[in-house]
Backbone as a chain_set.jsonl record, in Angstrom:
{"seq": "MGVIYEKSIWAFLFVTVIAGGGAAYMVGRAAAKGWNPFWQAAIQVFGLAAAVRFLHWGLFAGATFESWREAQGSLFSLHYYLVDAAMLLIFAALGFKRQRTVQMSRQYSWLSVQTSPLSWRLREPAAMRPQSQGTAFAQEQRTKNN", "coords": {"N": [[35.935, 89.572, 29.153], [35.821, 90.673, 32.081], [35.608, 92.425, 35.205], [36.389, 90.878, 37.286], [37.602, 88.348, 36.641], [40.008, 87.596, 34.048], [40.04, 86.46, 30.936], [38.47, 83.873, 30.704], [35.57, 82.472, 32.967], [36.245, 80.156, 34.4], [38.403, 79.099, 34.057], [39.503, 81.079, 36.116], [38.003, 80.206, 38.341], [39.287, 77.456, 38.63], [41.906, 78.173, 38.631], [42.55, 80.157, 40.012], [40.657, 80.254, 42.356], [40.557, 77.661, 43.242], [42.83, 76.334, 43.411], [45.457, 78.493, 43.143], [43.634, 79.221, 45.862], [43.628, 77.631, 47.628], [46.401, 76.864, 48.468], [46.472, 79.317, 49.739], [44.918, 79.521, 51.286], [46.545, 77.574, 52.862], [49.17, 78.882, 53.556], [48.607, 81.216, 55.084], [47.21, 79.233, 57.556], [50.273, 77.622, 58.201], [51.359, 80.182, 59.037], [49.662, 81.02, 61.08], [49.734, 78.11, 62.715], [52.718, 78.894, 63.376], [52.45, 81.156, 65.283], [53.084, 83.146, 63.821], [52.522, 86.912, 62.791], [49.934, 87.758, 61.371], [50.68, 89.159, 58.883], [53.434, 88.241, 57.995], [52.167, 85.805, 56.188], [50.974, 87.337, 54.56], [53.26, 88.688, 52.891], [54.066, 86.308, 51.807], [51.533, 85.795, 50.014], [51.538, 87.481, 48.274], [54.137, 86.555, 46.414], [52.97, 83.879, 45.753], [50.505, 84.885, 44.582], [51.788, 86.268, 42.043], [52.569, 83.692, 40.984], [50.246, 82.177, 40.918], [49.141, 84.209, 38.499], [51.428, 83.33, 36.635], [50.078, 80.86, 35.893], [48.155, 81.465, 35.403], [49.151, 82.024, 32.787], [50.447, 80.226, 31.616], [49.273, 77.704, 31.366], [47.78, 77.328, 29.668], [48.33, 78.261, 26.934], [49.668, 76.247, 25.138], [47.722, 74.622, 24.637], [45.503, 71.727, 24.135], [43.158, 72.449, 22.59], [41.361, 74.661, 20.358], [39.515, 76.378, 22.468], [40.368, 76.213, 24.882], [42.721, 77.625, 24.715], [42.187, 79.939, 24.126], [41.895, 80.923, 26.612], [44.326, 81.678, 27.826], [45.784, 83.221, 29.874], [46.772, 87.261, 30.447], [50.476, 87.71, 31.37], [51.484, 89.861, 32.757], [49.709, 91.718, 34.019], [48.716, 93.446, 35.561], [46.436, 94.476, 36.92], [44.692, 91.777, 36.918], [46.832, 90.918, 38.156], [46.399, 92.137, 41.022], [44.125, 91.077, 41.681], [44.141, 88.283, 41.68], [45.83, 88.437, 44.01], [44.452, 89.779, 46.077], [42.39, 88.13, 45.993], [43.284, 86.082, 47.356], [44.363, 86.556, 49.998], [42.632, 86.822, 50.825], [41.803, 84.384, 51.196], [44.029, 83.158, 52.733], [43.597, 84.866, 54.867], [41.246, 82.836, 56.215], [42.673, 81.061, 56.734], [44.0, 81.166, 58.417], [43.053, 82.978, 60.383], [40.96, 80.581, 61.26], [42.867, 78.4, 62.365], [44.322, 79.547, 63.949], [41.866, 80.607, 66.068], [41.032, 77.404, 66.445], [43.406, 77.048, 67.894], [43.817, 78.553, 70.343], [41.5, 77.974, 71.462], [42.106, 75.522, 72.088], [44.828, 75.319, 73.104], [44.245, 77.055, 75.333], [42.046, 76.181, 76.629], [41.801, 77.191, 79.432], [40.713, 79.386, 79.41], [40.324, 80.854, 77.5], [36.992, 80.317, 74.983], [35.649, 79.151, 72.434], [33.387, 80.321, 70.482], [32.788, 80.519, 67.405], [33.637, 79.482, 64.576], [35.695, 81.045, 62.959], [35.753, 82.35, 65.374], [36.875, 83.534, 68.971], [36.126, 83.601, 72.799], [37.006, 85.235, 75.896], [36.685, 82.857, 78.877], [34.153, 83.943, 81.197], [34.481, 85.629, 83.967], [33.714, 83.856, 86.27], [34.251, 81.435, 86.085], [37.103, 81.368, 86.791], [37.904, 81.907, 89.221], [39.464, 81.39, 92.039], [40.679, 78.173, 93.589], [42.074, 77.201, 95.42], [42.223, 76.406, 98.088], [43.574, 77.876, 100.197], [43.461, 80.366, 99.463], [43.464, 84.153, 100.378], [40.996, 85.244, 100.043], [39.482, 82.675, 100.491], [39.602, 82.631, 102.947], [38.471, 85.101, 103.735], [35.741, 84.163, 103.733], [35.342, 82.309, 104.66], [35.036, 82.648, 106.979], [32.928, 84.89, 107.281], [31.074, 83.185, 106.8], [30.745, 81.387, 109.266]], "CA": [[36.165, 89.803, 29.985], [34.868, 90.891, 33.419], [36.917, 92.745, 36.45], [37.48, 89.362, 38.295], [38.309, 87.361, 35.244], [40.751, 87.875, 32.471], [39.174, 85.628, 30.304], [37.071, 82.646, 31.092], [35.252, 82.597, 34.904], [36.018, 78.902, 34.828], [40.079, 79.222, 34.272], [39.833, 81.86, 37.588], [38.354, 79.433, 39.706], [39.763, 76.58, 38.968], [43.585, 78.482, 38.885], [42.919, 81.481, 41.217], [40.425, 80.178, 44.029], [40.84, 76.319, 43.936], [43.988, 75.808, 43.382], [45.878, 79.465, 43.57], [43.043, 80.126, 47.255], [43.719, 76.376, 48.443], [47.664, 77.111, 48.797], [46.685, 80.517, 50.452], [44.93, 79.032, 52.996], [47.581, 76.786, 54.148], [49.838, 79.632, 53.672], [48.042, 80.928, 55.935], [47.338, 78.326, 58.367], [51.142, 77.665, 58.388], [51.629, 81.048, 59.685], [49.62, 80.542, 62.639], [50.293, 77.801, 63.057], [54.068, 78.968, 64.28], [52.47, 82.094, 66.338], [53.726, 84.27, 63.497], [51.782, 87.563, 62.639], [49.342, 87.896, 59.206], [51.923, 90.15, 57.253], [54.123, 87.393, 57.343], [51.509, 85.81, 55.718], [50.476, 88.104, 53.364], [54.014, 88.779, 52.016], [53.731, 85.373, 51.187], [50.688, 85.418, 49.751], [51.942, 88.545, 47.013], [54.766, 85.933, 45.702], [52.014, 82.651, 45.395], [49.968, 85.541, 43.715], [52.834, 86.357, 40.747], [53.091, 82.287, 40.931], [48.899, 82.592, 40.201], [49.266, 84.558, 36.918], [52.297, 82.845, 35.537], [50.097, 80.038, 35.653], [46.573, 81.397, 33.626], [49.854, 82.798, 31.384], [51.332, 79.488, 30.816], [48.601, 76.601, 31.183], [46.409, 77.459, 28.671], [49.376, 79.04, 26.488], [50.086, 75.396, 23.923], [46.406, 73.732, 25.237], [45.658, 71.14, 22.189], [41.237, 72.408, 22.049], [41.324, 76.4, 20.329], [38.572, 77.185, 23.209], [41.215, 76.43, 25.908], [44.123, 78.488, 23.878], [40.922, 81.342, 24.623], [41.288, 81.007, 28.362], [45.489, 82.103, 28.016], [45.22, 84.817, 30.78], [48.811, 87.804, 29.858], [51.203, 87.698, 32.15], [51.657, 91.106, 33.655], [48.504, 92.304, 34.128], [48.466, 94.754, 36.957], [44.713, 94.269, 37.543], [44.58, 91.537, 37.018], [47.407, 90.237, 39.463], [45.615, 92.242, 42.209], [42.337, 90.96, 42.438], [44.452, 87.338, 41.945], [46.474, 88.759, 45.102], [43.116, 90.244, 47.066], [41.641, 86.808, 45.932], [44.353, 85.081, 48.107], [44.427, 87.106, 50.804], [41.113, 86.343, 51.708], [42.383, 82.682, 51.282], [45.242, 83.306, 53.637], [43.147, 84.879, 56.179], [40.42, 82.465, 56.764], [43.497, 80.089, 56.884], [44.355, 82.17, 59.609], [41.724, 83.062, 62.1], [40.727, 79.199, 61.521], [44.052, 77.785, 62.756], [44.387, 80.529, 65.5], [40.605, 79.803, 66.873], [41.843, 76.5, 67.028], [44.897, 77.007, 68.658], [43.243, 79.569, 71.387], [40.243, 76.904, 72.232], [43.0, 74.243, 72.612], [45.707, 74.918, 74.248], [44.121, 77.552, 76.495], [41.074, 76.488, 77.065], [40.704, 77.379, 80.909], [41.188, 81.372, 79.603], [39.101, 81.309, 76.104], [35.918, 79.413, 74.547], [35.222, 78.788, 70.521], [32.354, 80.786, 69.549], [31.855, 80.558, 66.107], [34.399, 78.625, 63.627], [36.623, 82.264, 62.984], [36.496, 83.3, 66.334], [36.458, 83.3, 70.29], [36.332, 84.81, 73.405], [37.948, 85.001, 76.652], [36.015, 83.009, 79.504], [33.77, 84.497, 82.025], [35.467, 85.713, 85.226], [32.856, 82.795, 87.816], [35.089, 80.341, 85.687], [38.023, 81.648, 86.66], [37.763, 82.124, 90.863], [40.213, 80.704, 92.448], [40.519, 77.06, 93.025], [42.986, 76.825, 95.951], [41.52, 76.657, 99.381], [44.229, 78.909, 100.765], [43.915, 82.038, 99.263], [42.904, 85.24, 101.611], [39.62, 84.754, 100.001], [38.721, 81.072, 100.821], [39.88, 82.365, 104.696], [37.541, 85.295, 104.164], [34.37, 83.536, 102.902], [35.393, 80.742, 105.687], [35.378, 83.476, 108.813], [31.53, 85.492, 106.998], [30.096, 81.96, 107.175], [30.985, 81.207, 110.878]], "C": [[35.971, 90.585, 30.597], [36.525, 91.045, 34.492], [37.386, 92.01, 36.897], [38.355, 89.017, 37.69], [39.277, 88.051, 34.234], [39.802, 87.848, 31.042], [37.925, 84.577, 29.916], [37.204, 82.279, 32.432], [35.683, 81.043, 34.922], [37.85, 78.665, 34.73], [40.203, 79.964, 35.832], [39.742, 81.127, 38.141], [38.565, 78.87, 39.442], [41.64, 76.874, 39.033], [43.675, 78.841, 40.398], [42.305, 81.041, 42.414], [40.325, 78.584, 44.286], [42.291, 76.232, 44.367], [45.051, 76.971, 44.141], [44.41, 79.664, 45.95], [43.219, 78.445, 48.55], [45.216, 76.512, 49.146], [47.721, 78.507, 49.542], [46.155, 80.681, 51.613], [45.73, 78.095, 53.741], [48.948, 77.695, 54.608], [49.423, 80.402, 55.014], [47.796, 80.135, 57.607], [48.444, 77.709, 59.023], [51.446, 79.087, 59.366], [51.055, 81.273, 61.12], [49.509, 79.691, 63.232], [52.109, 77.706, 64.407], [53.922, 80.576, 65.722], [53.087, 83.187, 65.766], [52.224, 85.422, 62.88], [51.29, 87.42, 61.081], [50.289, 88.697, 59.036], [53.087, 89.516, 57.113], [53.399, 86.672, 56.243], [50.936, 86.213, 54.512], [51.581, 88.238, 52.624], [54.547, 87.623, 50.283], [52.863, 85.251, 50.175], [50.706, 86.454, 47.912], [52.776, 87.499, 46.467], [54.024, 84.98, 45.396], [51.427, 83.63, 44.722], [50.296, 85.785, 42.238], [52.262, 84.325, 40.371], [51.552, 81.849, 40.068], [48.951, 83.184, 38.742], [50.121, 83.901, 36.45], [51.376, 81.241, 35.276], [48.871, 80.106, 35.004], [47.308, 82.373, 32.688], [50.138, 81.627, 30.997], [50.545, 77.544, 30.26], [48.456, 76.427, 30.023], [47.362, 77.963, 27.237], [49.548, 77.817, 25.258], [48.77, 74.327, 24.359], [46.408, 73.182, 23.056], [43.968, 71.91, 21.984], [41.959, 73.878, 21.993], [40.534, 76.95, 21.94], [40.132, 77.409, 24.809], [42.289, 77.593, 25.481], [43.054, 80.077, 24.26], [41.219, 81.626, 25.894], [42.501, 81.795, 28.356], [45.194, 83.508, 28.508], [46.68, 85.557, 30.395], [48.862, 88.205, 31.181], [51.67, 88.51, 33.21], [50.685, 92.065, 32.885], [48.286, 92.649, 35.613], [46.865, 94.333, 37.609], [44.401, 93.727, 38.203], [45.258, 90.141, 38.446], [46.587, 90.94, 40.733], [44.208, 91.659, 42.659], [42.876, 89.441, 42.317], [44.764, 87.432, 43.815], [45.42, 88.683, 46.045], [42.479, 88.911, 47.201], [42.317, 85.711, 47.51], [44.399, 85.342, 49.202], [43.35, 86.886, 51.626], [40.979, 84.946, 52.183], [43.454, 82.469, 53.011], [44.774, 83.979, 54.865], [42.442, 84.155, 57.013], [40.821, 81.282, 56.939], [44.065, 80.258, 58.446], [44.288, 82.054, 60.58], [41.096, 81.535, 62.13], [42.086, 78.69, 62.382], [44.387, 78.682, 64.144], [43.009, 80.902, 66.732], [40.498, 78.926, 67.051], [42.602, 76.236, 67.879], [44.542, 78.464, 70.242], [41.721, 78.242, 72.494], [40.989, 75.63, 72.911], [43.959, 74.29, 73.785], [45.521, 76.051, 75.557], [42.479, 77.527, 76.58], [40.634, 76.566, 78.47], [40.551, 78.929, 80.36], [39.89, 81.588, 78.205], [38.345, 80.165, 75.317], [35.684, 79.998, 73.145], [34.167, 79.547, 70.644], [31.903, 81.002, 68.419], [33.618, 79.788, 65.387], [36.067, 79.902, 63.241], [36.738, 82.626, 64.326], [35.985, 82.813, 68.218], [36.982, 83.891, 71.245], [36.811, 85.056, 74.973], [36.259, 84.205, 77.713], [35.107, 84.249, 80.019], [34.064, 84.391, 83.173], [34.078, 84.816, 86.452], [34.54, 82.415, 87.002], [36.219, 80.413, 85.857], [38.436, 82.046, 88.326], [39.208, 81.156, 91.562], [40.231, 79.439, 93.306], [41.365, 76.863, 95.069], [42.367, 77.151, 97.337], [42.854, 77.691, 100.418], [45.05, 80.129, 100.924], [43.367, 82.84, 100.431], [41.465, 85.27, 101.294], [38.493, 83.922, 99.765], [38.6, 82.085, 102.586], [39.079, 83.265, 104.979], [36.704, 85.174, 104.267], [34.358, 82.219, 104.593], [34.95, 81.458, 106.799], [33.725, 84.367, 108.621], [31.137, 84.549, 107.688], [30.313, 81.614, 108.433], [30.789, 81.399, 111.75]], "O": [[35.838, 91.643, 29.982], [37.613, 90.479, 34.602], [38.599, 92.004, 37.11], [39.563, 89.166, 37.874], [39.017, 89.151, 33.746], [39.182, 88.694, 30.397], [36.941, 84.561, 29.178], [38.212, 81.922, 33.042], [35.18, 80.624, 35.965], [38.368, 77.921, 35.563], [40.944, 79.449, 36.669], [40.736, 80.734, 38.753], [37.627, 78.425, 40.103], [42.467, 76.03, 39.38], [44.261, 78.401, 41.388], [42.9, 81.201, 43.48], [40.04, 78.194, 45.419], [42.733, 76.083, 45.506], [45.494, 76.772, 45.273], [44.792, 80.271, 46.95], [43.003, 78.314, 49.755], [45.269, 76.283, 50.355], [48.809, 78.909, 49.954], [46.437, 81.396, 52.575], [45.647, 77.854, 54.945], [49.64, 77.458, 55.598], [50.035, 80.083, 56.034], [48.262, 80.611, 58.642], [48.242, 77.218, 60.134], [51.788, 78.859, 60.527], [51.718, 81.612, 62.1], [49.186, 79.889, 64.403], [52.462, 77.08, 65.407], [54.713, 80.93, 66.596], [53.584, 84.088, 66.442], [51.13, 84.935, 62.594], [51.892, 87.125, 60.049], [50.986, 87.968, 59.742], [53.888, 89.945, 56.283], [53.955, 86.842, 55.158], [50.499, 85.489, 53.617], [51.329, 87.97, 51.45], [54.912, 87.708, 49.11], [53.289, 84.563, 49.248], [50.135, 86.197, 46.852], [52.062, 87.123, 45.537], [54.265, 84.869, 44.194], [51.866, 83.402, 43.595], [49.479, 85.619, 41.333], [51.569, 84.036, 39.396], [51.547, 81.35, 38.943], [48.756, 82.383, 37.828], [49.693, 83.583, 35.34], [51.917, 80.439, 34.515], [48.432, 79.24, 34.247], [46.757, 83.23, 31.998], [50.175, 81.617, 29.766], [50.899, 76.681, 29.456], [48.917, 75.503, 29.354], [46.588, 77.948, 26.28], [49.584, 78.373, 24.161], [49.049, 73.128, 24.353], [46.748, 73.548, 21.931], [43.643, 71.783, 20.804], [42.72, 74.354, 22.837], [41.043, 77.92, 22.503], [40.577, 78.398, 25.393], [42.489, 78.477, 26.314], [43.548, 81.138, 24.642], [40.763, 82.679, 26.341], [42.241, 82.887, 28.862], [44.673, 84.491, 27.98], [47.648, 84.863, 30.085], [48.032, 88.726, 31.927], [52.132, 88.121, 34.282], [50.712, 92.753, 31.865], [47.725, 92.044, 36.527], [46.53, 93.953, 38.731], [43.986, 93.951, 39.34], [44.781, 89.238, 39.134], [46.094, 90.113, 41.5], [43.508, 91.793, 43.662], [42.039, 88.794, 42.946], [44.181, 86.774, 44.677], [45.343, 87.716, 46.803], [42.059, 88.519, 48.289], [41.788, 84.936, 48.306], [44.509, 84.317, 49.874], [43.259, 86.797, 52.85], [40.353, 84.464, 53.127], [43.365, 81.735, 53.995], [45.401, 83.776, 55.905], [42.546, 84.317, 58.228], [40.045, 80.368, 57.218], [44.428, 79.447, 59.298], [44.889, 81.469, 61.481], [40.663, 81.263, 63.25], [41.739, 78.809, 63.557], [44.672, 78.196, 65.239], [43.142, 81.322, 67.881], [39.741, 78.81, 68.015], [42.528, 75.252, 68.614], [45.437, 79.039, 70.862], [41.363, 77.986, 73.643], [40.644, 74.96, 73.884], [43.995, 73.705, 74.867], [46.275, 76.075, 76.53], [41.765, 78.529, 76.598], [39.521, 76.199, 78.848], [40.17, 79.692, 81.248], [38.899, 82.315, 78.136], [38.967, 79.149, 75.01], [35.562, 81.195, 72.885], [33.796, 78.984, 71.673], [30.826, 81.564, 68.218], [34.613, 79.773, 66.112], [37.237, 79.524, 63.297], [37.768, 83.228, 64.631], [35.089, 82.051, 68.581], [37.982, 84.597, 71.117], [37.807, 84.53, 74.477], [35.119, 84.632, 77.537], [35.19, 85.356, 79.488], [34.025, 83.277, 83.697], [33.679, 85.456, 87.425], [35.623, 82.94, 87.258], [36.847, 79.595, 85.186], [39.542, 82.577, 88.431], [39.58, 80.104, 91.042], [39.422, 79.738, 94.185], [40.686, 76.144, 95.802], [42.039, 78.318, 97.552], [42.476, 78.069, 101.527], [46.002, 80.649, 101.506], [42.853, 82.257, 101.386], [40.681, 85.322, 102.242], [37.367, 84.042, 99.281], [37.548, 82.118, 103.224], [38.55, 83.137, 106.083], [36.211, 86.02, 105.013], [33.481, 81.614, 105.208], [34.417, 80.779, 107.676], [33.169, 84.581, 109.698], [30.839, 84.649, 108.878], [29.114, 81.53, 108.702], [31.42, 80.858, 112.658]]}, "num_chains": 1, "name": "protein.A"}
């Protein structure tokens, strides 16, 4: 037994990280696609953590091989529920942040630029100067040059 995994590291990696982490990534991505705040995804992740805890308990209960039956986790373990929830929150945050970065760089390309897969920044003010010739700024510049 470890601090992060209950019985088997392989069961933890398969059920929590791969299956649960993939689902949590999609939960975070869906929240960002709907322009919802992250706390709504976090509430859904706590429900998903309960489902992952059930999978740890249920998948290995009647397993054919003895080594698989030994990997069965407990259903009502608060410690491992919180570990699973923390792991799933990390994946949900990654999905949320990645999708929000894609949205900001695609939908507001005139205002923001992507700096990494998980972040963006506002464009420089020089890139956002007035384009119209009818502005007061453009007229003032023409009078100075003449």
